[in-house]
N, C-alpha and C positions, 0 to 999 in steps of 0.2 A: 351848131344848133341841131342839125339832123342827128348827130350822135346822142344828144340829150333826149330827144323824143324817142330814139330807138331804145335807149336804156329804160325810159318810162314805159314803153310798150312791153319790153321784156318783163319788167317788174309787175305790170298789170296782168300779163299772161300767167306769171308764176303765182301771183296772189289768187287769180281765178282758179287755177288748178288746185292749190291748197284749200281754197274756200269750198270747192266742190267736194273735197274729202272731209274737212272739218271746219265748218263755217265759223265756229267760235274763235278760231285763231286769228283770222283776218278781219273779223268784225267785232273784235273785243271793245272797240270804241263805241259800237252801236248799242242801243238798248237791247236787252236780252230777248225781247219778242221779235226783233228783226235779224237775229243771228241765224238766218236760214239760207239755203242754197239759192233760192230765187233772188234774194237780195244780193248775194255774191255775184250771180249772173248779171243782175241789173247794174251794180256799181262797176265791177271790174271788167265786165264784157263791154260795156259802153266806153270805159276808159281805154281799154285795149284798142278798140276800133278808132277812137278819137286820136290817141297817140300815134297809131300807125299811119293815119291820114296825114297828120302833121309831119311825121317823118318823111312821107313821100313828097310833101309840098316843099319841105326845106332841103331836100337832098339836091346838091348841085349836079350839073351835067358832067359827063366823063372827062371832057377836055379841061373844064375848069378844075375838076378834081385833080387831074394829073398835074396841071400847072401849079395848083396850090400845094400839091404834094412835093413837087420839085423845089418850090420856093421854101417849103417847110424843111425839106431835107438839107437844102443849102444853108438855111439859117442854123439848123441844128448842128451841121458840120462845122460851121464857123464858130458856133458857141462852144462846141467840144474842143476845137483847136485852141480857142482863147482860154478855155477853162482848164486845159490840161495842167499848166503850172500851178493854178489855184488848187486843182484837185490833188495834185501831188503834195502840195503844202498842207492841204487839209488832211490828207491821209497821214502825213508825218505828225501833224498836230494830234490827230486822233490816236495814233500809235503812242505818241509821247504821253497823251492824257491817260490812255489805257494803262501804260506802264506806271504812271504816277498813281493811278487809282489802285492798281494791283499792289504797288509798294505800300500805299496808305492802308489798304485792306490787310496786307500781311503785317504791317506794324501794329494796327489795331488788334488783330488776332493775337499777335505775340504779347502785346500789353495785357489783353484780357486773360490770356493763358497764364502770364506771369502773375497777374492779380489773383487769379483763382489759386495758383500754386502757393502764393504767399498767404492767402486766407486759409488754405488747407493746412499749411505748415503752422500758422499761428493757432489754428484750432487744435491741432495735435499737441502743440507745445502747451496750450492752455489746459487741455485735458490731462496731459502728463503732469503738469504742475499741480493741478487740482488733486489728482490721484496721490502724488507725493505728499501734499499738504494734509490730505485726509489720513494717509497712513501715519504720518508724523503725529497728527492730532490723536489718532487712535492709540499710537504707541505711548504718547505722553499720558493719556487718560488711563491706560492700563498700568503704566508705571506708578501713577499717582494713586490709583486704586490699590495696587499691591503695597505701596508704601503705607497707605492708611490702614490696610488690613494688618500689615506687619506691626505697625505702631499700636493698633488696638490689641493685637495678640500679646505684644510685649507688655502693654499696660495691664491686661488681665492677668498675665503670668506674674507680673510684679505685685499686683494687688493680692493675688492668691498666696504668693510667697510671704508678703507682709502679714497677711492674715494668719498663715501658719506660724510664722515667727512670733506674732503677738499671742496666739494661743499657747504656743510652747513657753513663751515668757510668762504668761499668766499661770500656766501649770507650775512652772519653776518658782513662781513668786507666792506659793502657798504660804499662808500665815501660820504661826504657831497654833492659833486657836482652831484654824481649819484642820490642821494636822491632828489635833486632839479630838476634834469632832469625828474625823474619819476613823480614828482608832476606836472610839467609843461605839460608833455605828457598827464596826466589824464585830466588836464584842457582843453587842445586842443580837446581831444576826446569827452569831455562833451559838447563842443561848436559845433563841426562839425566832419564830417567823414574824415578819412585819410587812405591812403595806408601805408604800413610799410615804404617804402622808402620815401614817402611824409612826414610822421611824423618825420623820422630821419632828413630829409633836413630842416624841419621847426625848429627842436630843434637846429640844427647847425646854422641856420639863427639867432636864439636867442642867440648864443654865446657858446653853449656847444660843447665839442670836439666830434668827430665822435664816439669815444669809449663810452663816457657817453651817447650820444644820442642813440646809438645802444643798450646799456645796458637797457635804459629806455623803448625802444620800445619792447624789448624781455621780460622785467620784467613783463609787464602788461598782458601777455598772451592774446592778442587781437585776436578776430575772424575776420580775414581780409576779408573773404568773406562777412560777415555781414556788414563790413565797405564799401565794394564795392557796396552792395545793397543800403545802405543808400546814398552813393554818387550819384549813378544812379538816385535815387528818387529825390535828391536835384536838379540835372541837369534838369530832366524832369519838375520839378516844376518851373524852371526858363525859359526854352525854349524847343522847339521841337527838336527831334533827330530821325534819322533812327536807325535801330538796329545796323548796322555796324558802324555808326558814333558814337553811344553811347559807343560801345566797344572800339573804338579807343580813345575816350575821357578819358575813365577810364584807359586805358593803359598809356595815357599821364600823368595821375595823379599818376602813379607808380604801379598800380595793374598789376598782371600777366594776360596774355590772358585767362588763365583758370578761375581765379577769376572774371575777367571782364565779360566773357561769362556767367558764373554762375549767376552773379548779374542781367544781362540784361534779362536772361531767367526766373529768379524768378519774374520779374515784370508782366509778362503776358500782355504786352502792346499791344494796337491796333495800329500797325504801319501805317495803312492807315490813321487813325485819326491824327497821328503825321505828316504824309505827308500833310494832308489838312491844319493843323495848320501852318506848315512851309511855305506852299504856300501863305497863307494869310499874314503871317508876312512879306514875301518878297514883296508882292504887297502893303502892308502898308508902306513899306520903299521906294520902287521905282517901276518904270514901267517895265513890261516884256511882250514879245510876248508869245504866247501859247507854241511854240516849245522851246523858250529860257527858260521859266519857267520849262518846263519838263526836259530840260538838266540840269538846276541848281539843281533840286531835285534829279536827278540821280547822280550828282556830290556829293551831300550830303549823298549818300548811299542808296537811295530808289531804288526799282526796277522800270522798265519802266511802269509796270502795275500799281503799287501804285502811281507813279508820274502822270501818265495820269488820274487816278481816282481823284487825288487831284486837278488837274487843272480843270477837269470837275466840281468838287464840288464847286470851287470858281467862276465858271461861266465864265472862260476865253476861 
C-alpha cells in the first residue's frame, strides 16, 4: 500500500512541476479560466502533501519490512523453481510459434509474390496479344483497302478500254451514207469556207439526214476559227464592211460570236478605208446628201468619226 501512495506522491510532484511551467497541460480537464498556476499549486500541492503523509503512515517498520522481504524472496524463489519447466516449455512453444509464424509469413509473401508475378505475366501476355491482334487487324484492313483500290483501278481501266473499243468500233462501223456525207463535206470545204452549222445545213440541203450531216462535220476535225477567217476574207474581197457589220455577217453564216470576233481581229483591217470604199459604193449606186451618207455609214456599223472621214474623202 505504501508503494501505491509513494507512486501517487511522485505523480503529484511531477504534475505540480509541469503545471508550474504550463498549467494548461495538467489542467486540461478544468475550465479554461482555472488553468492557472495558483490552481496547479492548490490541486497538486495539496495532493502531494496528502499522498506523502499517507505514504508515511502506511510504511511498515524495518524489521517487518525485512521479514516480508525474506518471505517474498522465498516465495519468489519457490515459484521460480516450480516454474522453470513451465518456462522452458513456454519458451519452446514460443519458439515453435515464432517459427510457424515466420513460415506462414514467408508462405504468404511467396504466394503474394507469385500472384503478382502471375498477374504481371498475364498483363504482358494480354498486351502482347492485343498488339498482335491490332497489327493483324491493321494488316487485314490494309490488304482489303489495297484489294478494293486494285479492283476499282481494274474496273476503271476495263471501262476505259471498253469505251475506247466501242468508239473504235463506232468509227469502223461508219455507214455508206455517212461516208458520202464526209466526202461531200470535204468537197464543199475545198471549194469555200463554212461554219459548222452552215456546213451541216448545206449537207441537209443536199439530202443527208441531220445525224449524217453532223457526223460528217465532226468527223473532219475542222478548225472553225480558220474557216471564219477565210469567210471574212471572202466577204471583204466582195464588198466593204465595218468591223461590227462583218462580225454580224459571220454570225449570220453560223459562226459563234467568239469565232467571228477572232476572225475579224485576225485581218488587221483598215476600217476607215472600208468606210471610204462603202461611201464610194453608195454614191456609185445612188445620190446622198452629206448627212444622209454619214447616217447610212453609221447604220452599217462605222463610227461617226470614221463615217465623217469617209464622206470627206469622197468629196461630199
